[in-house]
C-alpha positions in Angstrom: 0.4 18.8 2.7 1.6 15.3 3.5 -0.8 12.6 4.6 -1.5 12.8 8.4 -2.7 10.5 11.1 -5.2 11.5 13.8 -3.7 10.8 17.2 -5.8 10.6 20.3 -4.5 9.8 23.7 -7.2 9.1 26.3 -7.0 8.1 30.0 -9.9 7.2 32.3 -9.7 10.8 33.6 -9.3 13.0 30.5 -8.4 13.3 26.8 -4.7 14.2 26.9 -4.1 14.8 23.2 -6.1 15.0 20.0 -3.9 16.1 17.0 -2.8 15.4 13.5 0.7 14.1 12.9 2.7 12.5 10.1 4.0 9.7 12.3 3.7 8.0 15.7 6.1 5.7 17.6 4.3 3.7 20.3 6.0 2.2 23.4 4.6 -1.3 22.9 4.8 -3.9 25.6 7.2 -5.8 23.3 9.2 -2.8 22.0 8.6 0.3 20.0 6.3 0.3 17.0 6.4 3.0 14.3 3.1 4.0 12.7 2.8 5.9 9.4 -0.3 6.8 7.3 -1.9 3.8 5.6 -0.5 1.5 8.3 -2.4 -1.8 8.5 -5.1 -2.0 11.2 -4.0 -3.4 14.5 -4.6 -3.4 18.2 -1.6 -3.7 20.5 -0.7 -3.5 24.2 1.4 -0.7 25.5 4.1 -0.7 28.2 5.3 2.3 30.1 7.3 4.6 27.9 7.5 7.7 25.7 5.0 7.9 22.9 6.6 10.1 20.2 5.0 11.9 17.3 6.0 14.5 14.8 4.8 18.1 15.2 6.0 21.1 13.1 9.2 19.3 12.0 10.1 18.4 15.6 9.6 15.3 17.8 7.1 15.6 20.7 6.7 13.0 23.5 4.0 12.0 25.9 4.6 9.6 28.7 2.1 6.7 28.6 1.8 4.1 31.2 0.2 0.8 30.1 -2.9 0.4 28.0 -3.8 -0.3 24.4 -3.5 1.4 21.0 -5.7 0.9 18.0 -4.6 1.8 14.5 -7.6 2.0 12.1 -8.5 4.2 9.1 -5.8 6.8 9.6 -6.3 7.1 13.3 -4.2 6.0 16.3 -6.3 5.8 19.4 -4.4 5.3 22.6 -6.2 4.2 25.7 -3.7 4.5 28.6 -4.0 4.0 32.3 -2.0 7.2 32.7 -0.5 9.7 30.2 1.5 12.8 30.9 2.8 15.6 28.8 6.1 17.4 29.5 4.1 20.2 31.1 2.4 17.8 33.5 5.7 16.4 34.9 7.1 17.8 38.1 10.8 16.8 37.9 11.5 17.2 41.6 8.6 15.0 42.5 9.6 12.4 39.9 13.2 12.3 41.3 11.8 12.0 44.9 9.5 9.1 43.7 12.5 7.4 42.1 14.5 7.6 45.4 11.6 6.2 47.4 10.9 3.4 44.9 14.6 2.4 44.8 14.6 2.3 48.6 11.5 0.2 48.8 12.8 -2.2 46.1 16.1 -2.6 48.0 14.1 -3.3 51.2 11.8 -5.8 49.5 14.8 -7.6 47.9 16.4 -7.9 51.3 13.3 -9.3 52.8 12.9 -11.7 49.8 16.4 -13.0 50.3 15.8 -13.5 54.0 12.6 -15.4 53.3 14.4 -17.6 50.6 17.1 -18.4 53.1 14.4 -19.3 55.7 12.6 -21.4 53.2 15.8 -23.3 52.3 16.4 -23.9 56.0 13.0 -25.5 56.5 13.1 -27.4 53.3 16.3 -29.0 54.5 14.7 -29.8 57.9 11.7 -31.4 56.1 14.0 -33.5 53.9 16.0 -34.7 56.9 12.8 -35.6 58.7 11.5 -37.6 55.7 14.8 -39.4 55.2 14.9 -40.3 59.0 11.3 -41.6 58.7 12.3 -43.7 55.6 15.4 -45.0 57.5 13.3 -45.9 60.5 10.8 -47.9 58.3 13.7 -49.6 56.6 15.1 -50.7 60.0 11.7 -52.2 60.9 11.8 -54.6 58.0 
């Protein structure tokens, strides 16, 4: 049997996975990172993405959302804020959440643009007021 890694995925609420695997791909905060047996020790931050690993000559994925991964002595320990297997995901709920989030982002962007316009208006008024004060003082000399 080929050399294996012990992969554990743990959230604050439960242990999501504890298995042996020949390889792991982590969704690092700076990009994907492949881990094979005898990898150097490291600790890294995770972004939100799909952690992939090999199982019975196929690729399996687990969604992980932020956290840390430690590679040490043939183990990959993932401490994630959230982690979900494919069985945990309700696709209809995920699609609904996407629509709501896109709507809220659109609304927030619109409000942000309105506030930026308002700020530019008052920055201009402040500049004009300061220039008028400078001109007034210049005329007093």
